[in-house]
N, C-alpha and C positions, 0 to 999 in steps of 0.2 A: 389200302387207304387208311385203315385204322392206325397204322404205325406212323404215317406222315402227320395225321391229325394229332396224335398223341405228342409227337415231338414239337409241333408248332404251338399247341396249347400250353405245353410245359414251358416253352420259351417265352411266350407272351405273358403268362401269369407270373413267371419268375421275375421278369423285368419290372413288373408292377410291385411285387411284394418284397424284393430285396431291400429297397430303401426303407420300407416299413420295418423289416427285420433289423436293420441297422439302428433305427430309432429305439426299438425294443431293447436291443443290446445295451445302448447307452442308458436307457431309463432304469433297467434292472441290473446295471453294472456287470453285465456279462462281457468282460473286456479282456483283451490280450495286452498284457503289460510288456514293454521293452525289457530285454535282459541281455546279458553277455552272450548267451547262446542263440539269440534270435537276431534276424537280419533287420527287421523293422525298427524304427526309432520313435514311433508315436503310439499312443493308445488307440487300439482298433477294436470295434465290436466283433465278436466271434459267434454270430448267430445266423450265418448263412445256412447252416444245417437245418435250422427250423423250417426254412422255405423248402429245402429238399424233401423233408419228411412229410410236411403237411400237404404240399401240392401233389406230390407223388401219389399219396393215398386217395386224395380227393379225385384225381384224374383217373387212376386205374379202376377204382370202384365205379366212378361215373361212366367211363367208357365201357366197362363190362355190362352195366345195366342197360345202356343205350344200344350197343352193338350186339350184345349177347354172343361173343365169340365162343365157338365150341371148344377151343383149346384152352380157355381160361374161364374158371368158374369161381363163384364166391367161396366155395369150400377150400380151393387152393389158396386163394387170397387170405382167407381167415387163418389158415395154417402158417402162412408166411408172415402175417401181421405181427403175431406175438413175439417171435424172436427179433424181428426188425424193430419193434417198439422197445424191447429191452436194450438192444444195441444203441438206439437213438437216445433213450433216457440216460443210459450209462454215460454216453459222451456229453450230453447236455449238463448232467450233474458235474462231470469233470470240468467242463468249461466254467462252471459257476464257483466250485470250491476246491478244485484240484485234488482228485482222489489219489489214494495210494496205488502204485502200479500193480500191486497184488490184487486189489479189489477190481481194477480194470480188467486184468487178465482173467480173473475168476468169473467176472460177469460175461466176458466174451465167450468163455468155454461153456457156461450155462446156456447162453443164447444159441451157440452152435449145436449143443446137445439137443436142445428143443427142436431146432431146425432138422436135425438128423431124424428124430423120431416123428417129425411131422411129414417125413417122406422125401426130404431133400438130401440125397446121399450120392456119393461117388461109388457106383456099383461095379463099373467096368472101365477099363481104358484099353486103347489099342496102340501098340508100339510096333513100328515097322520092323520087319524081320522076326519079331517075336509073336505077332498076331494079337488076338484079343485075350486080355487077362481079366478074369472074373474074381472079385475079392469076396472072401467069406464075410458074413455080417459083422463080426467083431472088428475086422480090418476096415470095412466100410465106415464104421463109426469113427475110428481113430484117424483115418485119412481125411475124412470130411471135416472133422473138427480142426485138424491141423490146417487144412486149406482155407477154411473160413477165417480162423484166427490169424493166419499168415497174411491174407489179403487185407484184413482190417488194419493190421499194424503196418503193412507196407504203405498203404495209402496215408496213414497217419504220419509216418516218417517222411513221406513225400511232401506233406503239407507244411513245408518250411520256407518255400519261396512262393510269391504271388503267381498263381496260374499253373504251378507245377502239377499238383494233384488233380486239379480240374481238367487241365489239358490232357494229361495222361489218361484220365478217366474217359474223356470223350473218344480218344483214339481206340481204347480198349473196348468200349461199348459199341462203337461203330463196327469194329472187327467182329464182335459177337453177333451183331445184327446180320452182317453179311454171311457168316458161317451158319447162322440159324436157318437161313433159307435154302441151304444146299439140300438137294433132294434126298440124300441119305441121312440128313439130320432132322429137318422139319421141326425145329424147336420154336414154335411161334410164340409161346408164352415168354421165352427168353428174349425174343425179338421185341415184343411189346414193352417189357420191363426196360430193356436197354434203350429203346427209342425215347421213352419218357426221361430216362436219366440223361441222355444226350441233350434234350431240350433244356432241362434244368441246368446243366453245366454250361451250355452255351450262353444262357441268360446270366450266369454267374460271372463269366469271364470279364465283361466290361467293368464290373464293380470291383473285381479282385485283381486281375492281371494288369489292366490299364490304369485303374484309379487307386487300387490298394486301399479301398475305403471300408471293406468288410472281409472277414475271414469266414471260412466254412466251420471252423472250430472242430473240436473232437466229435461233436454230435454229427457234423457233416462228413468228416473223414471216416468215422465209424460206419455210418449209414452207406456211404459210397463204397467202401471196401466190402461191406456185407452184401450189397446188391450185386457187385461185381462177382463175388464168389457164388452167389445163388444163380446168377445168369449163366455163369460158366458151367455150373453143375447140371443145369437143365438141358442136357445134350452133351454126351461125353467128348465130342470133337472140339468143344469150345474150351476145355481145360487146357489143351495145348495152345489154343489161340490166346487165351489170357496170359499163359506163361510166356509165350513168345513176345507179346506186346509189352508186358510188364517185366520182361526178363532182367533188364538192367537194374531197376530198383529192387526186385526180389533178391538178386544175387548180392547187391550192395547191402541190403538188410542182413542177409545171412553172414556176409563177410564181417560186418560191424559186430554182430553177436559173437562170432568166433574170436575176433580180436579182443573183445571185452573179457571173454572167458580166459583167453590166453594171458591177458594182463591181470587176471584175478580181480576183475571189476564186475559190478552188478550188470546183468544184461539189460536192466531197466534204467541204467544211467543215461541221463539226458546230456548229450554232448554235441559237438559240431564236426563229427567225423564221418557223416554220411557223404556220399559222392557229390551231391549238389553243393555242400559246404566246401568240399575240397576244390571244386571247380572255381568257386569264388576266391579261394586262397591262391589259385593259379593265376588269377588276374581277370577272370571273366566277370562281366557285370551280372546282376541278378537276372535280367531278361535274357542275356546270352546263355546263361546256364540253363534256364528253362527251355529255351529254343533248342539247345543241344539235346536235352532229354526228349523233347517232342520229335526231333528228327530221327533219333534212334528208334523210338516207338513207331513212327511212321514207316521207317525202313522195314521193320519186322512185321508191321501191319500189312505192308505191300506183299511181303513174303507169304502171309496168310492168304491173301487174295489170289495169288498167282501160282503158288507152288503146290506140288503133290505132297502127300503126307510124309513120304520118304525124305523129300528135300527139306520140309519143315523140321523133321527130326534132326537131320544133320545140321540144319541152320541153328537149331537150339544147342547142339553140342559145340558148334563153333562159337556161338555167343558166350557160352559158359567159359570156354577156353580163353577167349580174348579178354573177357571181363576179369578173370582171375589174374591174368598176366598184368593187365592195366592197373588193377588194385594193388598188386605187389610192387609194381614200379612206382606208383604214387607213394607207397609206404617208404620205399628206399629214398625217393627224392625229398620227402618231408623230414625223414630222420637226418639226412645229410645237411639240410638247410636249417635244422633246429639248432639253436645256440646251446642246447643242453641245459 
């Protein structure tokens, strides 16, 4: 019951406060300006993340005090709040003054390191045919930092089309909620966190995907990516869940980084070479490109709900193989159509 209440309250409160966040963005000039590498053609407030952060913490502390769930306590929330606050403030600051990418990355690593020593670590994973793999402590630190920073930046890269990051987030969090209730997982804290995020993102869609009147900004994408990473860490089975649902954008992000390194360009270079940009160049509309991503995520989300771990593993291998071929074909097509 607490999970349904959390999602409904988050949805209702967000529908009330997103218009206020939009006005605050206009008043304090936290705005996204149009540019050559962006799709939108008008100035739009980028303060949706403020609603994510404030309502999430009000509700999760409030629900914990009222329901006193045994699986979630103020100590756990206190340990989670500090790195989440750093991530949010870093993004909010970036929305206001545009930080150096090195400062952004450094801040993300610091926040991830704090989360690691607060107890949020990837300690073990299970791989079909190989069994359970336990990591030594030093490797737990490195893998967890990499995972948190990766998901933060993947969601940030996705936040280039209206509804893309939020829609993918909804699908990923719903998959985590389902997986969290499996009898061999029982990660109820992850389920509550994910339920709250689903409600917040559902409330965001009408203002972003349909109206395009407010962006989540870096504060929102950073917080969304961080909470996805934490939710997936709270129960090892959900690491594979998050990777499957977000497989396409994760592989796209890694592909873009490899191409930048190959062309001797900075990996922090802002460009329009992510997969959703390339879909637009192929002739898809913005909404069609977003729906394409949603369908891919839903397909693999359905795999999470119905398949065994072994089938999920082979599904992941197939996803990687298909994506690499598709990205390579797109490169060939774009090079041939380029006037040089």
